C-alpha positions as CSV (number, residue, x, y, z in Angstrom):
1,M,-5.5,-24.8,20.3
2,D,-5.4,-25.9,16.6
3,L,-5.3,-24.1,13.3
4,A,-9.0,-24.6,12.6
5,E,-9.8,-22.8,15.9
6,L,-7.5,-20.0,15.0
7,R,-9.1,-19.6,11.6
8,I,-12.5,-19.4,13.2
9,F,-11.2,-16.9,15.8
10,R,-9.7,-14.7,13.1
11,A,-12.9,-14.8,11.0
12,V,-15.0,-13.7,14.0
13,V,-12.6,-10.8,14.5
14,R,-12.7,-9.7,10.9
15,E,-16.4,-10.1,10.4
16,G,-17.3,-8.5,13.8
17,G,-19.5,-11.3,15.0
18,I,-20.5,-14.9,15.0
19,T,-23.3,-14.7,12.3
20,R,-21.2,-13.1,9.6
21,A,-18.2,-15.3,10.4
22,A,-20.3,-18.4,10.1
23,E,-21.6,-17.3,6.7
24,R,-18.0,-16.6,5.5
25,L,-16.8,-20.0,6.8
26,H,-19.9,-21.9,5.6
27,R,-20.5,-23.2,9.1
28,V,-23.5,-23.1,11.4
29,Q,-23.5,-20.4,14.0
30,S,-23.6,-22.9,16.9
31,N,-20.4,-24.5,15.6
32,V,-18.5,-21.2,15.4
33,T,-19.7,-20.2,18.9
34,T,-18.6,-23.6,20.3
35,R,-15.2,-23.4,18.8
36,V,-14.6,-19.9,20.1
37,R,-15.6,-21.0,23.6
38,Q,-13.4,-24.1,23.3
39,L,-10.5,-21.8,22.4
40,E,-11.2,-19.5,25.4
41,D,-11.4,-22.6,27.7
42,D,-8.2,-24.0,26.3
43,L,-6.3,-20.7,26.9
44,G,-8.1,-20.0,30.2
45,T,-9.0,-16.4,29.3
46,Q,-11.7,-14.3,27.7
47,L,-11.0,-13.3,24.1
48,F,-14.1,-11.2,23.4
49,V,-16.3,-8.7,25.1
50,R,-19.8,-9.4,24.0
51,E,-22.1,-6.4,23.4
52,G,-25.4,-7.6,21.9
53,K,-24.6,-9.3,18.7
54,R,-21.2,-7.6,18.3
55,L,-18.0,-9.0,19.7
56,H,-15.0,-6.8,20.6
57,L,-11.5,-8.1,21.3
58,T,-10.1,-8.0,24.8
59,P,-6.4,-7.0,25.1
60,V,-5.6,-10.7,25.4
61,G,-7.6,-11.4,22.2
62,Q,-5.6,-8.6,20.4
63,T,-2.4,-10.3,21.4
64,L,-3.6,-13.7,20.2
65,L,-4.7,-12.2,16.9
66,G,-1.1,-11.2,16.0
67,Y,0.1,-14.7,16.7
68,A,-2.9,-16.2,14.8
69,D,-2.0,-14.2,11.7
70,R,1.6,-15.3,11.8
71,L,0.8,-19.0,12.5
72,L,-1.8,-19.2,9.8
73,A,0.4,-17.4,7.3
74,L,3.2,-19.9,8.0
75,A,0.8,-22.8,7.7
76,D,-0.4,-21.6,4.3
77,E,3.2,-21.0,3.2
78,A,4.1,-24.6,4.3
79,R,1.1,-26.1,2.5
80,D,1.9,-24.2,-0.7
81,A,5.6,-25.1,-0.6
82,V,4.8,-28.8,-0.1
83,Q,2.0,-29.1,-2.6
84,D,3.3,-27.1,-5.6
85,P,6.2,-24.6,-5.7
86,R,5.0,-23.2,-9.1
87,P,3.3,-19.8,-9.3
88,R,-0.5,-20.3,-9.3
89,G,-3.8,-19.1,-7.9
90,V,-4.3,-15.5,-6.9
91,L,-1.6,-12.8,-6.4
92,R,-3.1,-10.1,-4.2
93,L,-1.0,-7.1,-4.9
94,G,-1.0,-3.6,-3.5
95,A,0.4,-0.4,-4.9
96,M,0.3,3.4,-4.6
97,E,-1.7,5.1,-7.4
98,S,1.3,6.6,-9.1
99,T,3.1,3.2,-9.2
100,A,0.1,1.4,-10.5
101,A,-0.5,4.0,-13.2
102,V,3.0,4.4,-14.5
103,R,5.4,1.7,-13.3
104,L,3.4,-1.5,-13.2
105,P,1.7,-2.0,-16.6
106,G,4.9,-3.3,-18.2
107,P,6.1,-5.7,-15.4
108,L,2.6,-7.0,-14.8
109,H,2.1,-7.6,-18.5
110,E,5.3,-9.6,-18.5
111,F,4.3,-11.4,-15.3
112,H,1.0,-12.5,-16.9
113,R,2.8,-13.6,-20.1
114,R,5.1,-15.8,-18.0
115,H,2.5,-17.1,-15.6
116,P,-0.9,-17.0,-17.2
117,D,-2.4,-19.3,-14.5
118,V,-1.9,-16.6,-11.9
119,Q,-4.8,-14.3,-11.3
120,L,-3.7,-10.8,-10.4
121,E,-5.7,-8.6,-8.0
122,L,-4.6,-5.0,-7.4
123,R,-5.5,-2.8,-4.5
124,I,-4.6,1.0,-4.4
125,G,-3.6,2.7,-1.2
126,N,-1.0,4.5,0.8
127,P,2.0,2.7,2.2
128,Q,0.5,2.5,5.8
129,T,-2.7,1.0,4.5
130,L,-1.0,-1.5,2.2
131,A,1.5,-2.6,5.0
132,Q,-1.5,-3.2,7.3
133,G,-3.1,-5.2,4.5
134,I,-0.1,-7.5,4.3
135,L,0.1,-8.0,8.1
136,A,-3.7,-8.8,8.2
137,G,-3.3,-11.4,5.5
138,D,-5.3,-9.5,2.9
139,L,-2.4,-8.8,0.6
140,D,0.5,-11.0,-0.6
141,A,2.8,-8.1,-1.4
142,A,2.8,-4.4,-2.1
143,F,4.8,-1.6,-3.8
144,V,5.4,1.2,-1.3
145,A,7.6,4.2,-1.0
146,E,10.3,4.2,1.6
147,P,10.6,4.6,4.6
148,I,8.6,1.5,5.7
149,A,9.0,-0.4,9.0
150,A,11.8,-3.0,8.6
151,A,10.9,-5.6,11.2
152,P,7.7,-7.1,9.8
153,F,8.7,-7.2,6.1
154,D,11.2,-8.5,3.6
155,R,11.8,-6.2,0.6
156,V,13.4,-5.8,-2.7
157,H,14.2,-2.6,-4.7
158,A,11.6,-2.0,-7.4
159,F,11.8,1.6,-8.8
160,D,13.6,4.9,-8.3
161,E,11.4,8.0,-8.6
162,V,12.2,11.6,-9.0
163,P,9.8,13.7,-6.9
164,V,9.1,17.2,-8.3
165,I,6.9,20.1,-7.4
166,V,4.6,21.1,-10.2
167,S,2.7,24.4,-10.6
168,S,0.8,26.1,-13.4
169,A,3.0,27.4,-16.2
170,S,2.6,31.0,-15.1
171,H,3.8,30.3,-11.5
172,P,6.9,32.2,-10.4
173,P,10.0,30.3,-9.2
174,I,9.6,28.8,-5.7
175,G,13.2,28.2,-4.6
176,R,13.7,31.5,-2.8
177,K,12.9,31.9,0.9
178,G,9.5,33.3,1.4
179,S,8.4,32.2,-2.1
180,A,6.7,29.0,-1.1
181,P,3.2,28.6,-2.7
182,R,0.2,29.4,-0.5
183,A,-1.9,26.4,-1.5
184,V,-1.0,22.7,-1.9
185,L,-2.9,19.9,-3.5
186,V,-2.3,16.5,-1.7
187,F,-3.6,13.0,-1.1
188,E,-4.9,11.9,2.3
189,N,-2.6,11.6,5.3
190,G,-0.3,8.6,4.9
191,C,0.7,9.5,1.4
192,P,4.5,9.6,1.2
193,H,4.4,12.4,-1.4
194,R,2.3,14.6,0.9
195,K,4.8,13.9,3.7
196,R,7.7,14.9,1.5
197,L,5.9,18.2,0.5
198,E,5.2,18.9,4.2
199,D,8.9,18.3,5.0
200,W,9.9,20.6,2.1
201,Y,7.9,23.4,3.8
202,A,9.1,22.6,7.3
203,K,12.8,22.8,6.2
204,R,12.1,26.3,5.0
205,G,10.3,27.4,8.1
206,E,7.0,28.0,6.2
207,L,3.5,26.5,6.0
208,P,0.9,26.6,3.2
209,E,-2.2,28.6,3.9
210,R,-4.5,26.0,2.3
211,T,-4.2,22.3,2.0
212,I,-6.6,20.7,-0.5
213,E,-7.1,16.9,-0.5
214,L,-7.9,15.2,-3.7
215,G,-8.4,11.5,-4.7
216,S,-6.5,11.1,-8.0
217,Y,-3.4,12.4,-9.7
218,H,-5.2,13.6,-12.8
219,A,-7.7,15.6,-10.8
220,M,-4.7,17.0,-8.8
221,L,-2.8,18.0,-12.0
222,G,-5.9,19.5,-13.5
223,C,-6.3,21.7,-10.4
224,V,-2.6,22.6,-10.7
225,V,-3.1,23.7,-14.3
226,A,-6.0,25.9,-13.1
227,G,-3.8,27.7,-10.7
228,M,-5.4,26.3,-7.5
229,G,-2.1,25.3,-5.9
230,V,1.0,23.2,-6.3
231,A,1.6,19.5,-5.9
232,L,4.5,17.2,-5.3
233,L,4.5,13.9,-7.1
234,P,6.8,11.5,-9.1
235,E,7.9,13.1,-12.3
236,S,7.0,9.9,-14.1
237,V,3.3,10.6,-13.5
238,L,3.5,13.6,-15.9
239,S,3.9,11.2,-18.8
240,T,0.3,10.2,-18.4
241,F,-1.1,13.7,-18.2
242,P,-2.3,15.1,-21.6
243,E,-2.0,18.7,-20.4
244,S,1.6,18.5,-19.2
245,E,2.7,21.4,-21.4
246,R,0.6,23.6,-19.2
247,L,2.7,22.7,-16.1
248,L,5.9,24.0,-14.7
249,V,8.3,21.6,-13.0
250,H,10.3,22.8,-10.0
251,R,13.2,20.5,-9.2
252,L,14.0,19.6,-5.6
253,P,17.5,20.1,-4.2
254,A,20.0,17.3,-3.9
255,G,19.1,15.0,-1.0
256,E,15.4,15.6,-1.5
257,N,15.1,14.6,-5.2
258,R,15.1,10.8,-5.0
259,A,12.4,8.4,-3.7
260,E,12.8,4.6,-3.7
261,T,9.8,2.3,-4.2
262,V,10.2,-1.2,-2.8
263,L,8.2,-4.4,-3.1
264,I,7.4,-5.7,0.4
265,W,5.9,-8.9,1.8
266,R,5.6,-10.5,5.2
267,K,9.0,-11.4,6.5
268,G,9.9,-15.1,5.8
269,A,6.7,-15.7,3.9
270,A,7.5,-15.2,0.2
271,S,5.1,-17.3,-1.9
272,P,6.0,-18.7,-5.3
273,N,3.9,-15.9,-6.8
274,V,5.9,-13.2,-5.0
275,L,9.2,-14.8,-5.9
276,A,8.1,-14.9,-9.6
277,L,7.2,-11.2,-9.4
278,Q,10.7,-10.5,-8.1
279,Q,12.2,-12.3,-11.1
280,V,10.1,-10.1,-13.4
281,L,11.2,-6.9,-11.6
282,R,14.8,-7.9,-11.9
283,A,14.4,-8.5,-15.6
284,S,12.4,-5.3,-16.3
285,R,14.0,-2.1,-17.2
286,A,11.2,0.3,-16.4
287,T,11.6,3.8,-17.8
288,G,9.9,6.9,-16.5
289,R,9.3,9.3,-19.4
290,T,8.6,12.9,-18.5
291,P,7.4,14.7,-21.6
292,T,7.0,18.0,-19.7
293,K,9.0,20.6,-21.6
294,R,9.0,23.6,-19.2
295,K,11.2,23.4,-16.1
296,A,11.9,25.9,-13.5
C-alpha cells in the first residue's frame, strides 16, 4: 500500500466510479482499475461493492477512507513544509454567511496585501458542512460558530458575536412568558443561529407555529421588516442591511447573548497559509457596527 494507491482509491470514492476518477487523475481507466485491485489484494479484503458502473464503499473501505484522508493530508503537509514554508498557492477557506459578509472583508484584504501570491477561495456553509469539508480534504480551514467537535480540529479564536432576535419595528416585546413570536425565519438545519433560536423557545417551554427557511440574511431581514416573523442573527449583520431602521432589536438575557466564532483546521495539519491567516487575525481589530437605532 503506497500513497499513489491511496490517492487513486480516494478519487474513486469521491467521483463514484472508475471512469470519472480516471478523468480527474488523468489516467487510463485500466490503470485505475488495476491499482484498486492491487490495493484490495494487498489488504486482503474487498473495498467496494460493484453495482453496474457505480462503486459503493464496503464498511472496510469506509474505515480505510478515514486513514487515507489522514495519511494523504500528512504527506501533503510534509511535502509543503520541506519544499517551501512560505504562504503560497491556494487557501481554500470556509465561512458562515454572516462571517463572510461582515467579519472577513477586512482580514482577507489584509491577508491579500501581505501575501499576494496566495489565491483565496471561499465556500459558504453551516459549521457541520464546513467541518466535513476540512476532514474530506476539500477545505484548508473554516470560520465556524462554537460548539464544534474538539477531537479532529485545532482552533483559534476569531470573533465574538452578539446574537439578537430581530422583529419588525411594530412588534411587541417578546421577553414575557407566552409572548414568543408565532413565526420564525431561519436557515437550514445545521445553522448555529437557528439552533440558538430553537433553544430560546425550548427554555421558555414554547414552540413557534411556523418555521420558514430562507437562503440569505438580506432576504430574511426583508421578510422580518414585512412582519412575516422574527429571526435570530449576529447583531453585526444589521450594519449591512439598508432598512435596519425598520427593525426592532430584542436583546437576549445574560448567558445567551454571546457567540464565539473560531477558525478551525485539521488537527496537527496547519499549512503556512493557515498560519499566515492566524497572524492576520491576531493583528486585526474587527469591529461590528450595529447602526440599528430601535431596541427593545
